[in-house]
MDAnalysis code that builds the backbone (N, CA, C; Angstrom):
import MDAnalysis as mda
import numpy as np

u = mda.Universe.empty(267, n_residues=89, atom_resindex=np.repeat(np.arange(89), 3), trajectory=True)
u.add_TopologyAttr("name", ["N", "CA", "C"] * 89)
u.add_TopologyAttr("resid", np.arange(1, 90))
u.add_TopologyAttr("resname", ["MET", "LYS", "LYS", "THR", "ARG", "ILE", "ILE", "VAL", "ALA", "VAL", "ILE", "SER", "VAL", "ALA", "ALA", "LEU", "VAL", "SER", "ILE", "SER", "MET", "TYR", "ALA", "TYR", "GLY", "LYS", "GLY", "SER", "VAL", "SER", "ASP", "GLU", "SER", "LEU", "ALA", "GLU", "ASN", "ALA", "GLU", "ALA", "LEU", "ALA", "GLY", "ALA", "ARG", "SER", "ALA", "GLN", "ARG", "ILE", "VAL", "CYS", "TYR", "SER", "GLN", "TYR", "LEU", "VAL", "HIS", "ASP", "SER", "MET", "ARG", "CYS", "LEU", "GLU", "CYS", "VAL", "THR", "CYS", "GLU", "TYR", "VAL", "ASN", "GLY", "ALA", "GLY", "PHE", "GLU", "LYS", "GLY", "GLY", "TYR", "CYS", "SER", "VAL", "GLY", "GLY", "LEU"])
u.atoms.positions = np.array([
    [92.299, 141.172, -118.358],
    [90.940, 140.706, -118.322],
    [90.883, 139.229, -118.751],
    [91.627, 138.872, -119.844],
    [91.647, 137.489, -120.249],
    [92.277, 136.585, -119.256],
    [93.250, 137.089, -118.552],
    [93.955, 136.296, -117.562],
    [93.009, 135.985, -116.397],
    [92.153, 136.885, -116.032],
    [91.163, 136.676, -114.946],
    [90.149, 135.631, -115.354],
    [89.711, 135.677, -116.604],
    [88.725, 134.681, -117.119],
    [89.356, 133.275, -117.104],
    [90.603, 133.201, -117.527],
    [91.320, 131.915, -117.520],
    [91.445, 131.332, -116.119],
    [91.787, 132.163, -115.172],
    [91.934, 131.781, -113.789],
    [90.599, 131.253, -113.235],
    [89.523, 132.028, -113.542],
    [88.191, 131.646, -113.048],
    [87.779, 130.296, -113.703],
    [88.060, 130.084, -114.958],
    [87.719, 128.866, -115.650],
    [88.487, 127.668, -115.042],
    [89.776, 127.871, -114.771],
    [90.605, 126.794, -114.172],
    [90.044, 126.441, -112.771],
    [89.698, 127.406, -111.974],
    [89.187, 127.214, -110.628],
    [87.835, 126.463, -110.698],
    [87.004, 126.857, -111.669],
    [85.699, 126.194, -111.830],
    [85.838, 124.765, -112.222],
    [86.760, 124.484, -113.154],
    [86.983, 123.037, -113.578],
    [87.510, 122.264, -112.406],
    [88.421, 122.815, -111.625],
    [88.994, 122.115, -110.495],
    [87.892, 121.819, -109.454],
    [87.023, 122.738, -109.203],
    [85.932, 122.560, -108.269],
    [84.977, 121.482, -108.755],
    [84.680, 121.444, -110.049],
    [83.788, 120.473, -110.628],
    [84.393, 119.057, -110.506],
    [85.713, 118.956, -110.795],
    [86.354, 117.657, -110.669],
    [86.361, 117.192, -109.220],
    [86.603, 118.090, -108.288],
    [86.648, 117.723, -106.874],
    [85.261, 117.242, -106.395],
    [84.225, 117.922, -106.793],
    [82.868, 117.531, -106.392],
    [82.506, 116.182, -107.001],
    [82.881, 115.952, -108.264],
    [82.595, 114.673, -108.929],
    [83.330, 113.546, -108.234],
    [84.583, 113.738, -107.872],
    [85.321, 112.674, -107.199],
    [84.751, 112.396, -105.812],
    [84.283, 113.405, -105.124],
    [83.698, 113.196, -103.803],
    [82.379, 112.412, -103.934],
    [81.574, 112.765, -104.919],
    [80.301, 112.068, -105.180],
    [80.571, 110.609, -105.542],
    [81.569, 110.381, -106.375],
    [81.890, 109.005, -106.803],
    [82.347, 108.158, -105.588],
    [83.084, 108.738, -104.727],
    [83.570, 108.017, -103.497],
    [82.473, 107.687, -102.581],
    [81.440, 108.504, -102.500],
    [80.309, 108.251, -101.577],
    [79.495, 107.057, -102.038],
    [79.502, 106.700, -103.271],
    [78.713, 105.635, -103.789],
    [79.425, 104.288, -103.804],
    [80.622, 104.228, -103.200],
    [81.369, 102.983, -103.239],
    [80.736, 101.859, -102.429],
    [81.096, 100.667, -102.761],
    [80.533, 99.478, -102.105],
    [81.262, 99.254, -100.804],
    [80.520, 98.946, -99.738],
    [81.084, 98.736, -98.419],
    [81.671, 97.397, -98.331],
    [82.642, 97.210, -97.399],
    [83.259, 95.898, -97.154],
    [82.223, 94.905, -96.655],
    [81.242, 95.331, -95.929],
    [80.226, 94.402, -95.386],
    [79.417, 93.788, -96.487],
    [79.023, 94.535, -97.509],
    [78.241, 93.949, -98.657],
    [79.131, 92.987, -99.429],
    [80.403, 93.282, -99.610],
    [81.295, 92.351, -100.315],
    [81.444, 91.070, -99.531],
    [81.547, 91.173, -98.181],
    [81.670, 89.948, -97.348],
    [80.416, 89.115, -97.447],
    [79.256, 89.744, -97.430],
    [77.978, 89.022, -97.561],
    [77.907, 88.298, -98.911],
    [78.366, 88.987, -99.959],
    [78.354, 88.343, -101.281],
    [79.313, 87.120, -101.294],
    [80.463, 87.243, -100.724],
    [81.368, 86.128, -100.636],
    [80.827, 84.939, -99.884],
    [80.168, 85.251, -98.766],
    [79.525, 84.195, -97.953],
    [78.438, 83.484, -98.768],
    [77.677, 84.254, -99.493],
    [76.601, 83.672, -100.336],
    [77.186, 82.754, -101.391],
    [78.248, 83.170, -102.023],
    [78.870, 82.367, -103.047],
    [79.481, 81.103, -102.460],
    [80.074, 81.181, -101.242],
    [80.701, 80.042, -100.622],
    [79.638, 79.022, -100.151],
    [78.519, 79.502, -99.714],
    [77.441, 78.621, -99.219],
    [76.535, 78.055, -100.303],
    [76.719, 78.437, -101.519],
    [75.802, 78.044, -102.601],
    [75.882, 76.542, -102.883],
    [77.050, 75.933, -102.724],
    [77.177, 74.543, -103.066],
    [76.359, 73.661, -102.148],
    [76.297, 73.982, -100.867],
    [75.591, 73.134, -99.933],
    [74.094, 73.507, -99.824],
    [73.756, 74.737, -99.965],
    [72.401, 75.175, -99.774],
    [71.555, 75.068, -101.034],
    [72.198, 75.035, -102.218],
    [71.488, 75.021, -103.450],
    [70.616, 76.240, -103.729],
    [70.826, 77.263, -102.975],
    [70.227, 78.563, -103.211],
    [71.206, 79.609, -102.821],
    [71.108, 80.748, -103.458],
    [72.160, 81.791, -103.256],
    [71.397, 83.160, -103.219],
    [71.970, 84.018, -102.394],
    [71.456, 85.381, -102.273],
    [71.565, 86.074, -103.614],
    [70.479, 86.733, -104.046],
    [70.582, 87.537, -105.264],
    [70.381, 88.975, -104.891],
    [70.743, 89.869, -105.772],
    [70.713, 91.284, -105.489],
    [69.793, 92.005, -106.468],
    [68.914, 92.851, -105.922],
    [68.031, 93.621, -106.766],
    [68.740, 94.876, -107.320],
    [69.794, 95.325, -106.610],
    [70.579, 96.451, -107.042],
    [72.062, 96.101, -106.905],
    [72.849, 96.470, -107.850],
    [74.270, 96.249, -107.795],
    [75.006, 97.329, -108.572],
    [76.268, 97.471, -108.203],
    [77.130, 98.454, -108.893],
    [77.971, 97.678, -109.905],
    [78.014, 98.108, -111.143],
    [78.778, 97.446, -112.161],
    [80.227, 97.549, -111.801],
    [80.926, 96.379, -111.842],
    [82.364, 96.343, -111.520],
    [82.932, 95.135, -112.228],
    [83.946, 95.357, -113.063],
    [84.496, 94.312, -113.939],
    [85.181, 93.187, -113.179],
    [85.716, 93.419, -111.993],
    [86.479, 92.381, -111.294],
    [85.601, 91.646, -110.254],
    [84.296, 91.896, -110.152],
    [83.440, 91.250, -109.213],
    [82.228, 90.652, -109.922],
    [81.615, 89.628, -109.285],
    [80.424, 89.055, -109.882],
    [79.376, 88.912, -108.770],
    [78.127, 89.092, -109.130],
    [77.033, 88.872, -108.203],
    [75.837, 88.327, -109.008],
    [74.877, 87.763, -108.269],
    [73.719, 87.175, -108.885],
    [72.571, 88.203, -108.940],
    [72.097, 88.463, -110.120],
    [70.982, 89.442, -110.322],
    [69.686, 88.704, -110.135],
    [68.763, 89.262, -109.317],
    [67.525, 88.612, -109.016],
    [66.576, 88.474, -110.184],
    [66.482, 89.407, -111.046],
    [65.553, 89.420, -112.163],
    [65.784, 88.197, -113.033],
    [66.999, 87.915, -113.379],
    [67.349, 86.848, -114.295],
    [67.930, 85.600, -113.622],
    [68.324, 85.722, -112.339],
    [69.044, 84.690, -111.620],
    [70.275, 84.282, -112.412],
    [70.951, 85.218, -113.003],
    [72.204, 85.015, -113.704],
    [73.291, 85.934, -113.106],
    [74.529, 85.476, -113.206],
    [75.642, 86.273, -112.700],
    [75.918, 87.451, -113.667],
    [76.206, 88.580, -113.081],
    [76.553, 89.790, -113.775],
    [77.841, 90.351, -113.220],
    [78.542, 91.180, -113.982],
    [79.755, 91.869, -113.488],
    [79.273, 92.965, -112.566],
    [79.504, 92.817, -111.270],
    [79.090, 93.856, -110.338],
    [79.202, 93.397, -108.895],
    [78.994, 94.304, -107.990],
    [78.999, 94.084, -106.573],
    [77.621, 94.403, -106.004],
    [76.899, 93.473, -105.515],
    [75.560, 93.680, -105.018],
    [75.567, 94.479, -103.742],
    [74.562, 95.349, -103.610],
    [74.446, 96.109, -102.365],
    [73.046, 96.158, -101.782],
    [72.057, 95.640, -102.514],
    [70.744, 95.531, -101.901],
    [70.201, 94.149, -102.215],
    [70.044, 93.350, -101.104],
    [69.548, 91.989, -101.275],
    [68.094, 92.021, -101.773],
    [67.816, 91.081, -102.705],
    [66.481, 91.053, -103.266],
    [65.776, 89.711, -102.959],
    [66.542, 88.754, -102.461],
    [65.948, 87.445, -102.179],
    [66.950, 86.366, -102.475],
    [66.459, 85.185, -102.970],
    [67.280, 84.032, -103.243],
    [66.964, 83.524, -104.614],
    [67.951, 82.940, -105.262],
    [67.760, 82.197, -106.506],
    [68.123, 80.762, -106.257],
    [67.302, 79.845, -106.842],
    [67.660, 78.427, -106.759],
    [68.732, 78.136, -107.785],
    [69.754, 77.431, -107.354],
    [70.877, 77.117, -108.196],
    [70.973, 75.586, -108.265],
    [70.694, 75.034, -109.394],
    [70.754, 73.568, -109.550],
    [72.015, 73.133, -110.246],
    [72.374, 71.843, -110.024],
    [73.487, 71.226, -110.742],
    [74.852, 71.713, -110.272],
    [74.982, 72.117, -109.040],
    [76.286, 72.540, -108.560],
    [77.036, 71.352, -108.062],
])
């Protein structure tokens, strides 16, 4: 009886981990949004304005401009919110 409970518990944990990993993968940032962010950063010097994002995914190796504060944050933007004026570039 104890052996059956242990097997059921192991299978339940494995299923929970699998579902969590699947859900985490579905929320990943697309290559298109990363390309748009790179274009915005590249064009900021000449245009003096840059695309900002109202929503972004926190990511330590990427940076994007948050619309609320018009400051860079660690993350990858996925929903454009408008533009921020960038002076002194």
